[in-house]
C-alpha positions as CSV (number, residue, x, y, z in Angstrom):
1,M,-35.1,-44.5,-129.7
2,I,-38.2,-46.5,-128.7
3,R,-40.1,-47.9,-131.7
4,V,-43.8,-47.8,-131.2
5,G,-46.3,-50.1,-132.9
6,I,-50.0,-49.1,-132.9
7,I,-52.9,-51.4,-132.8
8,G,-56.0,-49.7,-134.5
9,A,-55.9,-47.0,-137.1
10,G,-58.7,-44.7,-135.9
11,K,-58.8,-41.2,-134.8
12,I,-56.9,-41.7,-131.6
13,A,-54.2,-43.5,-133.4
14,I,-53.8,-40.6,-135.7
15,N,-53.3,-38.3,-132.7
16,M,-50.6,-40.6,-131.3
17,A,-49.0,-40.8,-134.8
18,K,-48.8,-37.0,-134.9
19,T,-47.3,-37.0,-131.4
20,L,-44.6,-39.4,-132.3
21,Q,-43.6,-37.3,-135.3
22,G,-42.7,-34.5,-132.9
23,M,-40.7,-36.6,-130.4
24,D,-37.0,-37.5,-130.2
25,T,-37.2,-40.3,-127.7
26,A,-39.8,-42.4,-129.5
27,E,-40.9,-43.0,-133.1
28,G,-43.9,-44.3,-135.0
29,Y,-42.6,-47.5,-136.5
30,A,-45.5,-49.8,-137.2
31,I,-49.3,-49.7,-137.7
32,A,-51.7,-52.7,-137.6
33,A,-55.3,-52.6,-138.7
34,R,-57.8,-55.3,-139.7
35,D,-57.5,-54.0,-143.2
36,Y,-54.1,-53.9,-144.8
37,D,-55.0,-51.1,-147.3
38,R,-56.1,-48.9,-144.4
39,A,-52.9,-49.7,-142.5
40,R,-50.7,-48.9,-145.5
41,A,-52.5,-45.6,-146.1
42,F,-52.0,-44.7,-142.4
43,A,-48.3,-45.6,-142.6
44,E,-47.7,-43.5,-145.8
45,E,-49.5,-40.5,-144.3
46,H,-47.7,-40.5,-141.0
47,G,-44.3,-41.8,-142.0
48,F,-44.5,-45.3,-140.4
49,E,-42.0,-47.8,-141.8
50,K,-44.2,-50.9,-141.5
51,A,-47.9,-51.6,-142.1
52,Y,-49.7,-54.8,-141.2
53,G,-53.1,-56.2,-142.0
54,S,-53.3,-58.1,-138.7
55,Y,-52.4,-57.4,-135.2
56,E,-50.6,-60.7,-134.7
57,E,-48.4,-60.1,-137.7
58,M,-47.2,-56.7,-136.2
59,L,-46.6,-58.2,-132.8
60,K,-44.3,-60.8,-134.3
61,D,-42.1,-57.9,-135.6
62,P,-39.0,-57.9,-133.3
63,Q,-38.4,-54.2,-134.0
64,V,-41.6,-53.2,-132.1
65,D,-40.6,-52.1,-128.6
66,L,-43.9,-50.6,-127.3
67,V,-47.4,-51.3,-128.4
68,Y,-50.0,-48.5,-128.2
69,V,-53.5,-50.1,-128.0
70,A,-55.9,-47.7,-129.7
71,T,-58.9,-49.8,-130.2
72,P,-62.4,-49.5,-128.4
73,H,-62.1,-50.4,-124.7
74,S,-64.4,-53.4,-125.3
75,H,-61.3,-54.9,-127.1
76,H,-58.5,-53.7,-124.8
77,Y,-58.4,-56.9,-122.7
78,D,-57.9,-59.1,-125.9
79,H,-55.4,-56.8,-127.5
80,V,-53.3,-56.1,-124.4
81,K,-53.1,-59.9,-123.6
82,L,-52.1,-60.6,-127.2
83,S,-49.3,-58.0,-127.0
84,L,-48.1,-59.3,-123.7
85,E,-48.0,-62.9,-125.0
86,H,-45.7,-61.6,-127.8
87,G,-43.4,-60.0,-125.2
88,K,-44.3,-56.4,-125.9
89,H,-44.4,-53.5,-123.5
90,V,-47.9,-51.9,-123.7
91,L,-49.5,-48.5,-123.4
92,C,-53.3,-49.0,-123.5
93,E,-55.9,-46.3,-124.0
94,K,-58.5,-45.6,-121.4
95,A,-60.7,-47.1,-120.1
96,F,-58.0,-49.6,-119.6
97,T,-60.4,-52.6,-119.6
98,V,-64.2,-52.9,-119.1
99,N,-63.8,-54.0,-115.5
100,E,-61.4,-54.5,-112.6
101,A,-61.2,-58.3,-113.0
102,Q,-59.8,-58.0,-116.5
103,A,-57.3,-55.4,-115.5
104,K,-56.0,-57.5,-112.5
105,E,-55.4,-60.5,-114.9
106,L,-53.4,-58.3,-117.3
107,F,-51.3,-56.6,-114.6
108,A,-50.4,-60.0,-113.1
109,M,-49.4,-61.2,-116.5
110,A,-47.2,-58.1,-117.3
111,K,-45.4,-58.5,-113.9
112,E,-44.8,-62.2,-114.5
113,K,-43.3,-61.4,-117.9
114,G,-41.4,-58.3,-116.6
115,L,-43.1,-56.1,-119.1
116,L,-44.3,-52.5,-118.8
117,L,-48.1,-52.1,-118.9
118,T,-49.8,-48.8,-118.1
119,E,-53.0,-47.0,-118.9
120,A,-53.0,-44.0,-121.3
121,I,-55.1,-41.7,-119.2
122,W,-53.2,-38.6,-120.4
123,T,-54.3,-36.3,-117.6
124,R,-52.3,-38.3,-115.1
125,Y,-49.1,-37.6,-117.0
126,M,-49.4,-34.0,-117.9
127,P,-47.2,-31.4,-116.2
128,M,-50.3,-29.3,-115.2
129,R,-51.2,-32.1,-112.8
130,K,-48.0,-31.3,-110.9
131,T,-48.8,-27.5,-111.1
132,L,-52.2,-28.0,-109.6
133,N,-50.8,-30.1,-106.8
134,E,-48.2,-27.4,-106.0
135,V,-50.9,-24.6,-106.0
136,L,-53.1,-26.7,-103.6
137,A,-50.1,-27.5,-101.4
138,S,-49.3,-23.8,-101.1
139,G,-52.5,-23.3,-99.0
140,V,-53.6,-20.4,-101.2
141,I,-57.3,-21.4,-101.0
142,G,-56.9,-22.7,-97.4
143,T,-58.5,-26.1,-96.7
144,P,-60.3,-27.6,-99.7
145,Y,-63.6,-29.1,-98.8
146,M,-65.4,-29.7,-102.1
147,L,-64.7,-30.0,-105.8
148,T,-66.9,-30.2,-108.9
149,A,-65.9,-31.4,-112.3
150,N,-67.8,-32.0,-115.6
151,L,-67.1,-33.3,-119.0
152,C,-69.8,-33.3,-121.6
153,Y,-69.7,-33.8,-125.5
154,I,-72.4,-34.3,-128.1
155,I,-71.4,-37.9,-128.9
156,E,-74.5,-40.1,-128.1
157,A,-74.9,-41.1,-131.8
158,K,-71.4,-42.6,-132.0
159,D,-71.1,-46.4,-132.0
160,R,-68.7,-46.5,-129.2
161,I,-71.3,-44.8,-127.0
162,K,-74.5,-46.4,-128.1
163,K,-73.5,-50.1,-128.5
164,P,-73.4,-52.5,-125.7
165,E,-71.0,-54.8,-127.6
166,L,-68.5,-51.9,-127.6
167,A,-68.9,-51.5,-123.8
168,G,-70.6,-48.1,-124.6
169,G,-72.1,-45.4,-122.4
170,A,-70.8,-42.2,-121.0
171,L,-68.9,-43.6,-118.0
172,L,-66.0,-45.4,-119.4
173,D,-65.6,-42.9,-122.3
174,I,-65.8,-39.5,-120.6
175,G,-67.0,-40.0,-117.0
176,I,-63.6,-41.5,-116.3
177,Y,-62.0,-38.1,-116.6
178,P,-63.9,-36.3,-113.8
179,L,-63.4,-39.4,-111.7
180,N,-59.6,-39.2,-112.3
181,F,-59.7,-35.4,-111.6
182,A,-61.3,-36.1,-108.2
183,S,-58.8,-38.9,-107.5
184,M,-55.8,-36.7,-108.4
185,V,-57.0,-33.7,-106.3
186,F,-58.6,-35.3,-103.2
187,G,-57.1,-38.8,-103.3
188,D,-58.9,-42.2,-103.0
189,D,-59.9,-42.6,-99.3
190,I,-63.6,-42.4,-100.0
191,E,-66.5,-43.4,-97.7
192,T,-69.1,-43.8,-100.5
193,I,-69.6,-43.5,-104.2
194,T,-73.1,-43.1,-105.6
195,G,-74.5,-42.0,-108.9
196,T,-77.6,-41.4,-110.9
197,A,-77.9,-41.8,-114.7
198,T,-80.2,-41.7,-117.7
199,F,-80.1,-44.4,-120.3
200,N,-80.5,-45.1,-124.0
201,E,-82.7,-47.8,-125.5
202,F,-80.1,-50.5,-124.8
203,G,-79.7,-49.6,-121.1
204,L,-76.4,-47.7,-121.5
205,D,-75.7,-44.5,-119.6
206,L,-76.0,-41.3,-121.7
207,Q,-75.4,-38.9,-118.8
208,E,-74.7,-39.1,-115.1
209,N,-74.1,-37.4,-111.8
210,I,-71.6,-39.0,-109.4
211,T,-71.0,-38.1,-105.8
212,L,-67.9,-39.1,-103.8
213,I,-67.9,-38.7,-100.1
214,Y,-64.5,-38.9,-98.5
215,K,-63.8,-40.3,-95.0
216,D,-62.6,-36.8,-93.8
217,G,-65.9,-35.1,-94.9
218,R,-64.7,-33.8,-98.3
219,M,-67.0,-34.2,-101.2
220,A,-66.7,-34.4,-105.0
221,A,-69.7,-33.7,-107.3
222,L,-69.1,-35.0,-110.8
223,S,-71.1,-35.1,-114.1
224,A,-70.7,-36.4,-117.6
225,S,-73.0,-36.4,-120.6
226,T,-73.0,-37.5,-124.2
227,R,-76.0,-35.4,-125.1
228,G,-74.9,-31.8,-124.5
229,L,-71.9,-29.5,-124.3
230,S,-70.3,-28.4,-121.1
231,D,-67.5,-26.0,-119.9
232,R,-65.4,-29.0,-118.9
233,R,-64.3,-27.2,-115.7
234,G,-62.9,-28.6,-112.5
235,I,-63.3,-26.3,-109.5
236,I,-61.9,-26.8,-106.1
237,Y,-63.6,-25.0,-103.2
238,G,-61.6,-23.9,-100.1
239,D,-62.2,-21.7,-97.0
240,R,-59.9,-19.1,-98.4
241,G,-60.8,-19.1,-102.1
242,Y,-61.2,-21.5,-105.0
243,I,-59.2,-22.9,-107.9
244,E,-60.7,-23.2,-111.4
245,T,-59.1,-25.7,-113.8
246,E,-60.1,-25.2,-117.4
247,N,-60.8,-28.5,-119.2
248,V,-60.4,-31.6,-117.0
249,N,-59.8,-33.5,-120.2
250,N,-56.6,-31.5,-121.1
251,C,-55.9,-28.6,-118.8
252,E,-55.8,-25.3,-120.7
253,G,-55.0,-23.2,-117.6
254,I,-55.4,-22.8,-113.9
255,K,-56.9,-19.8,-112.1
256,V,-56.9,-19.0,-108.4
257,F,-59.6,-16.7,-106.8
258,D,-59.8,-15.3,-103.2
259,T,-62.8,-15.0,-100.9
260,E,-63.9,-11.9,-102.8
261,R,-63.9,-13.9,-106.0
262,R,-60.9,-11.8,-107.3
263,L,-58.3,-13.5,-109.6
264,V,-55.1,-13.6,-107.6
265,A,-53.0,-16.0,-109.7
266,S,-53.1,-17.9,-113.0
267,Y,-50.9,-20.6,-114.6
268,E,-50.6,-21.3,-118.3
269,T,-50.3,-24.7,-119.9
270,P,-46.9,-25.4,-121.4
271,K,-46.8,-25.7,-125.2
272,Q,-47.5,-29.3,-126.2
273,I,-47.4,-31.5,-129.3
274,T,-50.8,-33.0,-128.6
275,G,-50.6,-33.8,-124.9
276,Y,-49.9,-37.5,-125.6
277,E,-46.2,-37.0,-125.5
278,Y,-46.1,-37.1,-121.7
279,E,-47.5,-40.6,-121.4
280,V,-45.1,-41.9,-124.1
281,E,-42.1,-40.2,-122.3
282,A,-43.2,-41.9,-119.0
283,C,-43.2,-45.3,-120.9
284,V,-39.8,-44.6,-122.3
285,H,-38.4,-43.8,-118.9
286,A,-40.0,-46.9,-117.4
287,I,-38.8,-49.2,-120.0
288,E,-35.2,-47.9,-119.7
289,N,-35.4,-48.6,-116.0
290,G,-36.9,-52.0,-116.3
291,E,-40.1,-51.0,-114.6
292,T,-43.5,-52.7,-115.1
293,E,-45.6,-49.7,-114.2
294,C,-45.5,-45.9,-114.4
295,P,-45.5,-43.9,-111.2
296,Q,-47.8,-41.3,-112.8
297,M,-50.6,-44.0,-113.1
298,P,-49.7,-47.1,-111.0
299,H,-51.5,-50.3,-111.5
300,E,-53.4,-49.8,-108.3
301,E,-54.8,-46.5,-109.4
302,T,-56.1,-48.1,-112.6
303,L,-57.7,-50.8,-110.6
304,R,-59.3,-48.3,-108.2
305,M,-60.8,-46.3,-111.1
306,L,-62.3,-49.5,-112.6
307,R,-63.5,-50.5,-109.2
308,W,-65.4,-47.2,-108.8
309,M,-66.9,-47.6,-112.2
310,D,-67.8,-51.2,-111.6
311,E,-69.7,-50.1,-108.5
312,L,-71.5,-47.3,-110.4
313,R,-72.5,-49.7,-113.2
314,R,-73.8,-52.2,-110.5
315,Q,-76.0,-49.4,-109.1
316,W,-77.3,-48.7,-112.6
317,G,-77.7,-52.3,-113.6
318,I,-75.3,-52.1,-116.6
319,V,-73.6,-55.4,-117.6
320,Y,-71.7,-55.5,-120.9
321,P,-72.2,-58.6,-123.2
322,M,-68.6,-59.7,-122.8
323,E,-69.2,-59.8,-119.0
324,K,-72.1,-62.3,-119.4
325,N,-69.9,-65.1,-121.0
């Protein structure tokens, strides 16, 4: 049984705690927050054995096998590095870091120490990813030439979106999902990536349109917004029909349509605890096999997604405070 320690006691940590309660290969063992009383309340509510009022204190606990970093992505670099320095395997929430340079340093460190380090971009680990790949490979929609994907929530007022010091904006928080959807479906052999955005008073992106042009002529049109609600769909267009994926953030089903727009097949999502269990299972398997990365989200894929987002931010003139030092 892999014992998991969580850094950060926010909403996403609660989701992970609920996930671990339903698993038989990993357990929620320790929680660390900046405030001990908050950590203790979290531990009592979710059945964790240990509660710590500092991250370093938890990382010194020899019983912690895997650390789940659940803090804002502005702090991921520091918290992952601290965990690796204490000899811990790490599963870090998305966006993995604020830029590619930070991630490169952390991956090199993990490999040097022989520790697992992977990004918790849950859509990469889910079984519906394999289902979608199989449907595409069957040729049911012929040759796919274009895809669209969107993810929009009404969250612009949240600190993690509006504050530069938290590496805010739509891109790293939700735009990352349409980008990963495009990567999973069409791959990464792109010719160009371009985007347009609107900004808040601090110069952070509130909503954006992103276009990927692939070297073979395929195209991905992606959008994300923190100001309005969307249907969250990912649609793949072929010359014999199209595939509709409901919710690119956590697939709720796949539908296949022919050239007459008639539904010809549908695939249901397997029952899940929360959806987080798949990334944890991947970590358990990797740790047992002495691996430093998960095949579902190899280090190079995390670096590529950050490289794409670095380029988009360059086009928009967005530099986070921690990048100016």
